[in-house]
N, C-alpha and C positions, 0 to 999 in steps of 0.2 A: 504494500500500500504506500503510495507516494505522499509527500508532505502536503500537497494541494488537497488531497482527499481528507487528510486528518484535519486540516484547517476548515474545510467545508463541513465536516461532521461536527466539529466543535461549535461552529456558528449555527448549524441546524439544531444542535442540542440546546443551545441557549435560547434560540427562537421557539423551540418546542415547549420548554419550561415556561417561558413568558406567555406563550399562546394559551397553554393549559390554565395558568394561574390568572391571567389578566384578560384573556380573550382578545388579544391584539398582538400585532407584530410591529416592532419599531422600525419604520422605514429608514430613519437615519442610521440605525445600527446595521441594517441589511445593506444599505448603500456602502457604508464604510467597509463591511466584510467583503462585499463584491470587489471593491477597489483592492483590498488586501489580496484576494484571490487572483485578481488581474496582475498584481505585482509579482505574485508567485509564478504565474504563467510567463511573465517577462523574464524572471530570474531563471526559470527552467528552459527558456527559449522555446516555449510551446504556444506562445501567443500568435494569433493570426487576425487578419482583418475579418475573416469569416466568423471567428469566435466572438469578436467584439460586436459585429453586426448582428449575429445570432442572439447574443445576450440582449442587445437593445431591442431587437424585434420581439423577443420573448416577453420583455417587460411591456412593450407597447400593446401586443396582442392580449396579454393578461389584463392590462389596464382597461382595454375596451370590453373584455368579457366581464370584468368587475362592474363596469358602468352599466352594461346591458343586463346583468343579473341583479341589478339594484343593490349591489353590495353583498350578495350571498357569498361570492368569492371576493374577499377584500383586496384593497389596493396593496396592502402589505404582502399578501399571498403572491400577487403579481411580481413584486420586487423580489420575493423569495425565489420564485421560479427563475428570475434573471440571475440570482446568485448561484443557483444550482447549474444554470447553463454555463456560467463562467468557470465553475469548479469541475463539472463533469464533461463539458463539451456538448455540442448541440445534439448530436445523434443520441448520445447516452441520456441527455435530458429528456428527449422524447420518450424513451423507455421509462425513465423515472416518473414522468407525468402519468404514463399508463398504469404503472404499479401503484402510484399514489392514489389515483382516482378509483382504481379497483379496490384498494384497501378501504378507502373512505366509503365507497358504495356498500361493501360488505358490512362495515360497521353501521351504516345507516339502516340497512336491512335488519341487522340484529337489534338495534335500538327500537326500530318501528315494530317488528314482529314479536320479539321476545320481551323487550322491556316496555312495550306499549307507549313509547314516546310519540309525540305528535310530529307533524311535518315541519313545524317551526323550531324544533330542537336544534340548537347550534352545536357544531362540533369544531374543535380546533383542527386546522388543516396541517399545520407545521409538523406534528408527529408523523403524519402520513408521508409528508415530503421527506422526512428523515428516514423512515422505513424504506421508501421507494429508492432513495439514494443509496442506502446500504445494499439493497438487492442488486442495483446496477453495479456497484463496486464488487460485490461477490460474484455475480453471474457474468460480469464483463459486458454488459449491454446487450444481452441476448433475450 
């Protein structure tokens, strides 16, 4: 496991704890952590225009989805997806998003069917982003 992955996991762990406790993601923290990850990409000579553009595009698309969903997926989540794009790379980030949303969907089904929670029950998304990122790191983006 390379140092960029470790830095990404630490940032995701911090965001997950804050998201569970306070039901929010600190956008300034995520931006700072994304810049740190970008610095590591430069240091490791793995940075590219494609990675930078993909990260920016991920944030933009996520922000539009946040706006269209009326905030069901928060702006902080969009910036978090940008952070994972910078840490994992674009293709691995797509796999991470798939794992993340599959996990969140399964948890929503459990909450709805077994726990009898309503459709307005809020779930923190950062822990699912953390789990999806771990799966991508373990499986290698497959």
